[in-house]
VOBA-1610 file (N, C-alpha, C; in pm, whole numbers, padded with zeros to 5 digits, always signed):
BEGIN
Met+06923+10471+11200Met+07059+10524+11203Met+07107+10550+11060Leu+07166+10667+11038Leu+07218+10701+10906Leu+07339+10614+10871Lys+07357+10596+10740Lys+07469+10516+10692Lys+07602+10573+10741Glu+07615+10704+10737Glu+07739+10769+10780Glu+07765+10746+10929Glu+07658+10737+11007Glu+07675+10708+11150Glu+07726+10565+11170Arg+07675+10473+11088Arg+07724+10335+11097Arg+07872+10328+11061Phe+07911+10401+10956Phe+08052+10404+10916Phe+08141+10447+11032Glu+08098+10551+11101Glu+08178+10604+11212Glu+08191+10502+11323Ile+08083+10432+11354Ile+08087+10330+11459Ile+08179+10215+11420Ile+08170+10172+11294Ile+08253+10061+11246Ile+08401+10097+11258Leu+08437+10216+11214Leu+08578+10258+11217Leu+08628+10277+11359Lys+08542+10328+11448Lys+08581+10343+11588Lys+08603+10206+11652Gln+08515+10110+11621Gln+08530+09976+11676Gln+08659+09911+11627Leu+08695+09934+11501Leu+08819+09881+11446Leu+08941+09935+11520Lys+08939+10064+11553Lys+09052+10124+11623Lys+09069+10063+11762Val+08959+10021+11822Val+08964+09964+11956Val+09011+09819+11954Ser+08953+09738+11863Ser+08976+09593+11866Ser+09058+09539+11750Asn+09087+09624+11650Asn+09166+09587+11532Asn+09092+09495+11435Lys+08983+09433+11480Lys+08906+09346+11392Lys+08759+09350+11432Val+08669+09345+11332Val+08525+09339+11358Val+08465+09228+11272Thr+08355+09171+11318Thr+08286+09068+11241Thr+08148+09120+11200Phe+08094+09062+11092Phe+07962+09101+11045Phe+07857+09077+11153Glu+07868+08963+11221Glu+07769+08927+11322Glu+07769+09026+11438Glu+07890+09059+11488Glu+07900+09152+11601Glu+07847+09289+11564Leu+07884+09337+11445Leu+07839+09470+11403Leu+07688+09475+11381Ala+07632+09367+11325Ala+07487+09364+11301Ala+07411+09378+11432Lys+07461+09310+11537Lys+07395+09320+11668Lys+07411+09459+11727Glu+07530+09516+11714Glu+07555+09648+11773Glu+07479+09759+11701Leu+07470+09747+11568Leu+07407+09852+11488Leu+07258+09829+11467Leu+07209+09712+11509Leu+07067+09675+11494Leu+07025+09676+11347Val+07110+09617+11263Val+07080+09602+11121Val+07114+09459+11079Ser+07082+09425+10956Ser+07112+09291+10907Ser+07260+09277+10873Glu+07308+09153+10866Glu+07447+09129+10827Glu+07471+09172+10683Asp+07369+09163+10598Asp+07383+09209+10459Asp+07410+09359+10455Thr+07344+09435+10542Thr+07369+09579+10549Thr+07511+09607+10593Val+07557+09531+10691Val+07695+09547+10739Val+07794+09515+10627Arg+07768+09409+10552Arg+07857+09373+10440Arg+07867+09486+10339Arg+07754+09548+10309Arg+07755+09660+10214Arg+07833+09778+10270Asp+07817+09805+10398Asp+07892+09914+10462Asp+08042+09886+10457Ile+08079+09763+10490Ile+08220+09724+10486Ile+08276+09739+10345Glu+08199+09700+10246Glu+08244+09709+10107Glu+08271+09855+10068Ile+08185+09946+10109Ile+08204+10088+10079Ile+08330+10141+10147Leu+08348+10107+10274Leu+08466+10152+10348Leu+08593+10091+10289Tyr+08585+09966+10244Tyr+08700+09900+10182Tyr+08739+09970+10052Lys+08640+10001+09968Lys+08668+10065+09840Lys+08725+10205+09858Asn+08699+10265+09973Asn+08755+10397+10002Asn+08887+10388+10079Gly+08940+10266+10092Gly+09071+10248+10152Gly+09076+10265+10302Leu+08963+10252+10371Leu+08958+10279+10514Leu+08972+10153+10600Leu+08964+10036+10539Leu+08981+09911+10611Leu+09016+09801+10511Ser+09050+09684+10563Ser+09075+09566+10480Ser+08972+09460+10513Lys+08920+09395+10410Lys+08822+09289+10431Lys+08892+09157+10461Val+08831+09079+10550Val+08873+08941+10573Val+08746+08857+10578Arg+08765+08727+10574Arg+08648+08639+10577Arg+08568+08662+10705Gly+08443+08700+10691Gly+08355+08719+10805Gly+08358+08856+10868Gly+08439+08949+10814Gly+08445+09081+10874Gly+08549+09171+10812Ala+08617+09249+10898Ala+08715+09346+10849Ala+08822+09368+10955Ile+08938+09416+10910Ile+09048+09453+10998Ile+09098+09591+10958Leu+09181+09648+11043Leu+09243+09775+11007Leu+09323+09758+10880Arg+09324+09861+10797Arg+09398+09853+10671Arg+09544+09824+10699Glu+09601+09732+10621Glu+09740+09694+10639Glu+09833+09812+10618Lys+09938+09812+10693Lys+10045+09909+10673Lys+10166+09833+10620Asp+10183+09832+10488Asp+10295+09759+10428Asp+10419+09846+10427Pro+10541+09791+10435Pro+10558+09648+10455Pro+10559+09610+10601Leu+10481+09511+10638Leu+10489+09457+10773Leu+10619+09379+10788Ser+10667+09371+10910Ser+10786+09288+10930Ser+10748+09142+10912Phe+10848+09059+10890Phe+10822+08916+10870Phe+10753+08856+10993Ser+10798+08892+11112Ser+10738+08837+11234Ser+10592+08880+11248Asp+10560+09004+11205Asp+10421+09050+11208Asp+10335+08966+11116Arg+10388+08932+10998Arg+10309+08864+10897Arg+10290+08715+10925Gln+10367+08658+11015Gln+10356+08515+11041Gln+10218+08475+11093Thr+10155+08559+11173Thr+10024+08527+11229Thr+09912+08605+11162Phe+09944+08679+11057Phe+09846+08766+10991Phe+09767+08685+10888Leu+09633+08684+10898Leu+09546+08616+10802Leu+09584+08469+10784Ser+09604+08400+10893Ser+09653+08262+10888Ser+09557+08170+10813Asp+09427+08180+10838Asp+09330+08093+10772Asp+09331+08114+10621Glu+09337+08241+10578Glu+09338+08271+10435Glu+09463+08214+10368Lys+09577+08223+10437Lys+09701+08169+10381Lys+09695+08017+10368Asn+09629+07952+10463Asn+09614+07807+10455Asn+09534+07767+10332Ile+09428+07840+10303Ile+09346+07812+10186Ile+09429+07826+10058Ile+09504+07934+10048Ile+09588+07958+09930Ile+09692+07848+09916Ala+09754+07811+10027Ala+09860+07709+10024Ala+09807+07574+09977Leu+09689+07538+10023Leu+09629+07411+09980Leu+09595+07413+09831Lys+09544+07525+09782Lys+09513+07536+09639Lys+09638+07525+09552Ala+09751+07571+09606Ala+09874+07575+09527Ala+09934+07437+09506Gln+09897+07339+09588Gln+09962+07208+09582Gln+09947+07140+09446Gln+09836+07165+09378Gln+09810+07098+09249Gln+09910+07139+09141Phe+09982+07248+09162Phe+10074+07298+09060Phe+10219+07255+09085Leu+10244+07181+09193Leu+10378+07135+09225Leu+10388+06986+09193Lys+10471+06950+09098Lys+10484+06812+09052Lys+10628+06764+09068Asp+10642+06633+09091Asp+10775+06573+09102Asp+10862+06609+08982Gly+10988+06640+09010Gly+11084+06669+08905Gly+11093+06815+08866Met+11009+06899+08922Met+11010+07041+08886Met+11127+07115+08951Thr+11171+07221+08881Thr+11257+07323+08940Thr+11168+07443+08970Val+11168+07487+09096Val+11071+07586+09141Val+11142+07704+09208Phe+11115+07826+09158Phe+11152+07946+09232Phe+11046+07969+09339Met+11089+08000+09462Met+10995+08037+09567Met+11033+08173+09621Asp+10934+08259+09628Asp+10951+08398+09668Asp+10957+08409+09821Gly+10974+08530+09869Gly+10966+08556+10012Gly+10821+08556+10058Gly+10802+08571+10188Gly+10666+08583+10240Gly+10620+08460+10316Thr+10530+08482+10408Thr+10481+08375+10494Thr+10382+08284+10423Thr+10312+08334+10320Thr+10221+08247+10245Thr+10299+08140+10170Val+10416+08176+10118Val+10501+08076+10052Val+10544+07970+10153Gly+10572+08012+10275Gly+10605+07916+10380Gly+10491+07819+10406Lys+10369+07868+10399Lys+10252+07780+10414Lys+10245+07679+10301Val+10277+07724+10178Val+10278+07632+10065Val+10374+07516+10091Val+10493+07547+10140Val+10592+07444+10172Val+10539+07351+10281Ser+10475+07405+10381Ser+10427+07325+10494Ser+10325+07220+10452Tyr+10251+07246+10344Tyr+10148+07152+10299Tyr+10198+07057+10190Met+10323+07066+10147Met+10374+06977+10043Met+10383+06834+10094Pro+10359+06735+10009Pro+10381+06595+10049Pro+10526+06574+10090Ile+10548+06497+10194Ile+10683+06483+10250Ile+10777+06414+10152Asp+10723+06338+10056Asp+10809+06266+09962Asp+10820+06334+09826Ile+10772+06458+09814Ile+10777+06527+09686Ile+10922+06549+09643Gln+10944+06541+09511Gln+11079+06555+09455Gln+11087+06687+09378Leu+11155+06785+09436Leu+11165+06918+09375Leu+11306+06972+09390Arg+11341+07063+09300Arg+11455+07153+09322Arg+11395+07289+09353Ile+11415+07340+09472Ile+11361+07470+09514Ile+11475+07570+09520Ile+11458+07680+09448Ile+11556+07788+09447Ile+11489+07910+09510Thr+11549+07965+09614Thr+11482+08072+09687Thr+11581+08166+09753His+11533+08287+09783His+11607+08383+09864His+11540+08398+10000Asn+11442+08311+10026Asn+11359+08314+10146Asn+11418+08220+10250Leu+11496+08274+10344Leu+11566+08191+10441Leu+11474+08124+10541Ser+11351+08172+10555Ser+11258+08109+10649Ser+11214+07971+10601Leu+11241+07938+10474Leu+11203+07806+10423Leu+11298+07697+10468Val+11419+07735+10509Val+11521+07634+10543Val+11473+07539+10653Pro+11428+07588+10769Pro+11382+07493+10872Pro+11257+07416+10831Leu+11174+07475+10746Leu+11051+07407+10703Leu+11081+07287+10613Leu+11195+07291+10544Leu+11228+07188+10447Leu+11324+07081+10500Gln+11356+07088+10627Gln+11454+06994+10682Gln+11412+06848+10670Gly+11283+06820+10674Gly+11238+06682+10667Gly+11213+06632+10526Tyr+11233+06717+10427Tyr+11204+06680+10288Tyr+11331+06625+10223Lys+11348+06494+10229Lys+11472+06430+10183Lys+11488+06434+10032Asn+11379+06452+09957Asn+11385+06452+09811Asn+11381+06593+09752Val+11399+06693+09835Val+11403+06832+09789Val+11546+06882+09788Glu+11590+06928+09672Glu+11720+06994+09661Glu+11695+07143+09683Leu+11751+07197+09788Leu+11728+07336+09825Leu+11850+07420+09789Ile+11828+07522+09708Ile+11933+07615+09668Ile+11898+07753+09721Ile+11985+07808+09806Ile+11962+07940+09864Ile+12043+08043+09785Leu+11974+08143+09734Leu+12041+08251+09661Leu+12109+08345+09760Gly+12230+08387+09727Gly+12304+08477+09814Gly+12253+08621+09805Gly+12323+08710+09873Gly+12285+08851+09871Gly+12284+08913+10009Gln+12234+09033+10016Gln+12225+09106+10144Gln+12094+09072+10212Phe+12102+09030+10339Phe+11982+08986+10409Phe+11900+09106+10456Asp+11769+09102+10427Asp+11675+09203+10474Asp+11600+09145+10593Phe+11624+09199+10712Phe+11565+09143+10833Phe+11414+09159+10837Asp+11361+09269+10783Asp+11216+09290+10785Asp+11143+09191+10695Leu+11201+09163+10577Leu+11135+09074+10482Leu+11183+08930+10492Ala+11292+08906+10566Ala+11350+08772+10583Ala+11391+08711+10451Ile+11448+08793+10362Ile+11494+08745+10231Ile+11631+08805+10201Asn+11705+08739+10112Asn+11826+08798+10056Asn+11789+08884+09936Thr+11858+08997+09921Thr+11826+09089+09812Thr+11955+09145+09751Gly+11939+09215+09639Gly+12051+09285+09579Gly+12100+09220+09451Ala+12210+09274+09398Ala+12263+09230+09269Ala+12305+09084+09271Ile+12364+09038+09380Ile+12408+08899+09389Ile+12287+08806+09378Thr+12181+08837+09449Thr+12060+08755+09445Thr+12005+08747+09303Cys+11996+08860+09237Cys+11940+08864+09102Cys+12030+08790+09002Asn+12161+08810+09014Asn+12254+08744+08922Asn+12248+08592+08937Glu+12242+08546+09060Glu+12235+08402+09083Glu+12103+08344+09031Ala+11993+08417+09051Ala+11862+08370+09002Ala+11861+08355+08851Ser+11930+08446+08782Ser+11930+08446+08635Ser+12002+08326+08574Lys+12074+08249+08655Lys+12148+08133+08605Lys+12060+08009+08590Tyr+11935+08016+08640Tyr+11847+07899+08639Tyr+11730+07921+08542Ile+11666+07810+08506Ile+11539+07813+08434Ile+11440+07732+08517Ala+11338+07797+08569Ala+11242+07731+08658Ala+11116+07692+08583Asp+11061+07576+08618Asp+10932+07536+08563Asp+10820+07624+08617Val+10833+07661+08744Val+10729+07739+08812Val+10794+07841+08905Phe+10737+07959+08910Phe+10775+08060+09008Phe+10655+08084+09099Ile+10667+08053+09227Ile+10563+08082+09325Ile+10585+08225+09373Leu+10505+08317+09322Leu+10522+08461+09341Leu+10425+08515+09444Ser+10475+08570+09552Ser+10389+08638+09649Ser+10368+08783+09606Thr+10257+08841+09647Thr+10224+08976+09601Thr+10197+09070+09716Cys+10234+09196+09696Cys+10193+09304+09788Cys+10061+09365+09743Ala+10037+09363+09611Ala+09916+09424+09556Ala+09895+09376+09414Ile+09769+09366+09372Ile+09737+09330+09234Ile+09614+09408+09189Asp+09624+09465+09070Asp+09518+09547+09014Asp+09506+09515+08865Glu+09383+09508+08814Glu+09364+09468+08674Glu+09428+09566+08576Asn+09441+09692+08613Asn+09499+09792+08523Asn+09649+09810+08543Phe+09694+09807+08667Phe+09834+09837+08697Phe+09918+09713+08727Gly+09856+09596+08728Gly+09931+09473+08745Gly+09971+09445+08889Ile+10080+09369+08902Ile+10133+09330+09033Ile+10240+09430+09075Ser+10233+09476+09197Ser+10329+09576+09244Ser+10381+09541+09382Ser+10492+09606+09418Ser+10563+09575+09542Ser+10590+09703+09620Thr+10613+09687+09750Thr+10643+09803+09834Thr+10792+09836+09836Ser+10875+09745+09784Ser+11020+09759+09796Ser+11088+09742+09662Val+11179+09832+09627Val+11251+09820+09501Val+11343+09698+09504Lys+11398+09663+09620Lys+11483+09544+09631Lys+11401+09418+09605Asp+11282+09413+09659Asp+11193+09300+09636Asp+11154+09294+09488Leu+11125+09408+09429Leu+11090+09417+09287Leu+11200+09358+09200Glu+11324+09394+09227Glu+11436+09348+09144Glu+11450+09196+09147Thr+11435+09137+09265Thr+11447+08992+09275Thr+11331+08923+09206Lys+11210+08974+09228Lys+11093+08917+09161Lys+11111+08921+09009Thr+11161+09033+08957Thr+11179+09047+08813Thr+11279+08945+08760Ala+11388+08924+08832Ala+11488+08826+08790Ala+11428+08686+08784Met+11347+08651+08881Met+11283+08519+08883Met+11177+08507+08775Leu+11101+08613+08753Leu+11001+08614+08647Leu+11065+08586+08511Asn+11175+08652+08486Asn+11242+08640+08356Asn+11303+08502+08332Ala+11316+08423+08438Ala+11379+08291+08427Ala+11280+08178+08454Ser+11149+08205+08442Ser+11047+08106+08476Ser+10951+08082+08360Lys+10911+07955+08345Lys+10816+07918+08239Lys+10672+07948+08278Lys+10641+07934+08405Lys+10504+07954+08454Lys+10509+08034+08583Ile+10416+08129+08597Ile+10412+08215+08716Ile+10283+08186+08793Ile+10296+08137+08915Ile+10183+08111+09004Ile+10183+08222+09110Thr+10083+08307+09105Thr+10078+08423+09194Thr+09983+08398+09310Leu+10030+08426+09432Leu+09952+08408+09553Leu+09906+08546+09603Ala+09776+08561+09625Ala+09726+08692+09671Ala+09598+08673+09750His+09601+08701+09881His+09474+08697+09954His+09390+08819+09919Gln+09264+08815+09953Gln+09167+08912+09901Gln+09200+09057+09935Asn+09276+09079+10043Asn+09312+09217+10078Asn+09411+09279+09982Lys+09474+09196+09898Lys+09569+09247+09800Lys+09502+09287+09668Leu+09375+09252+09651Leu+09305+09278+09526Leu+09268+09426+09514Arg+09273+09474+09390Arg+09238+09614+09359Arg+09323+09713+09439Arg+09448+09676+09459Arg+09542+09765+09528Arg+09667+09783+09445Thr+09735+09893+09466Thr+09864+09917+09401Thr+09966+09963+09504Glu+10092+09931+09476Glu+10204+09983+09554Glu+10297+10058+09459Ala+10408+10107+09509Ala+10490+10202+09434Ala+10569+10141+09319Phe+10604+10011+09329Phe+10697+09953+09233Phe+10630+09841+09153Lys+10621+09859+09022Lys+10550+09763+08937Lys+10638+09642+08907Val+10583+09523+08929Val+10654+09398+08903Val+10624+09349+08761Cys+10496+09342+08725Cys+10457+09295+08593Cys+10310+09323+08570Asn+10264+09302+08448Asn+10122+09312+08417Asn+10050+09185+08461Val+09919+09194+08476Val+09842+09077+08517Val+09855+08965+08414Asn+09852+09000+08284Asn+09859+08895+08182Asn+09998+08836+08165Asp+10095+08881+08244Asp+10228+08818+08245Asp+10231+08694+08333Ile+10132+08679+08421Ile+10129+08563+08509Ile+10042+08454+08447Thr+10057+08333+08498Thr+09984+08218+08445Thr+09861+08187+08528Val+09879+08186+08659Val+09772+08146+08751Val+09767+08245+08868Leu+09646+08281+08910Leu+09626+08360+09031Leu+09551+08274+09132Ile+09611+08258+09250Ile+09547+08182+09358Ile+09513+08278+09470Thr+09386+08280+09511Thr+09342+08363+09623Thr+09270+08275+09725Asp+09232+08336+09836Asp+09155+08263+09937Asp+09007+08265+09906Leu+08966+08336+09801Leu+08826+08342+09760Leu+08791+08222+09671Pro+08663+08185+09663Pro+08624+08084+09564Pro+08659+08132+09423Gly+08696+08040+09335Gly+08738+08077+09201Gly+08634+08153+09122Asp+08505+08133+09155Asp+08397+08202+09083Asp+08346+08325+09157Ser+08422+08373+09256Ser+08378+08489+09333Ser+08363+08613+09245Pro+08255+08689+09260Pro+08238+08814+09184Pro+08350+08914+09207Glu+08419+08904+09320Glu+08528+08998+09349Glu+08646+08980+09255Leu+08649+08868+09184Leu+08758+08840+09091Leu+08721+08870+08946Asn+08598+08919+08925Asn+08551+08941+08788Asn+08639+09036+08708Ser+08692+09138+08773Ser+08771+09239+08702Ser+08902+09182+08647Leu+08943+09065+08700Leu+09069+09004+08656Leu+09048+08894+08552Arg+08923+08857+08525Arg+08897+08742+08438Arg+08932+08769+08292Asp+08927+08895+08249Asp+08954+08926+08108Asp+09103+08928+08076Ser+09187+08901+08176Ser+09331+08908+08154Ser+09389+08781+08093Gly+09306+08678+08079Gly+09352+08554+08018Gly+09429+08464+08112Ile+09417+08486+08241Ile+09488+08403+08340Ile+09391+08303+08403Gln+09448+08196+08457Gln+09368+08099+08530Gln+09351+08149+08673Ile+09227+08150+08722Ile+09200+08196+08858Ile+09151+08076+08940Val+09219+08053+09051Val+09189+07937+09135Val+09144+07984+09274
//
């Protein structure tokens, strides 16, 4: 079977089931899983699908609504959230961004951790109800139902009044040349306000966000301190970001 024929079958299968695995495709195409991985990599680089652990899914259509993203790539978000715990220490003031991955970070925090959390992410409120040693500050503004965050001038002005030890920054896209970018100008403005008021930037990005760009630039890669992904820290897929002088976890 020609490579182009395999591509067509892979993309047709994705349209039917929304997700494919290396094992299933290898059996269907009568080739090795390594061949399937190479095919997936080519289709991914051409923007025709998104890679996930063990296979591929239909390319994301950003911005997804908050409810859509709650169950999206759950395993990958768990990995990122667990890696992030080492950067949260008692006594810190922490900006937390919007997004469901940030919610996962909160879910894995020790119940007795002592933090001041400043956020525009209203979905964190119920998650933090049992954390007696967390001071939660909600930034005001206009609520965006799709993103489940407050946005606008009020949000940015209130954020600028604080100095955070750490900013937990979620990403729509990250590229070694174009930096971190967002799908929404309102999201961009809030991220920028928090960036400007933070000592350390911890960026969360699952592998589907790598080597991608969106319309609104947030910052350069070397403006962040740490990049946390669901990939192993020594993964070859992260090589293009290693020269930026950031810590990759």
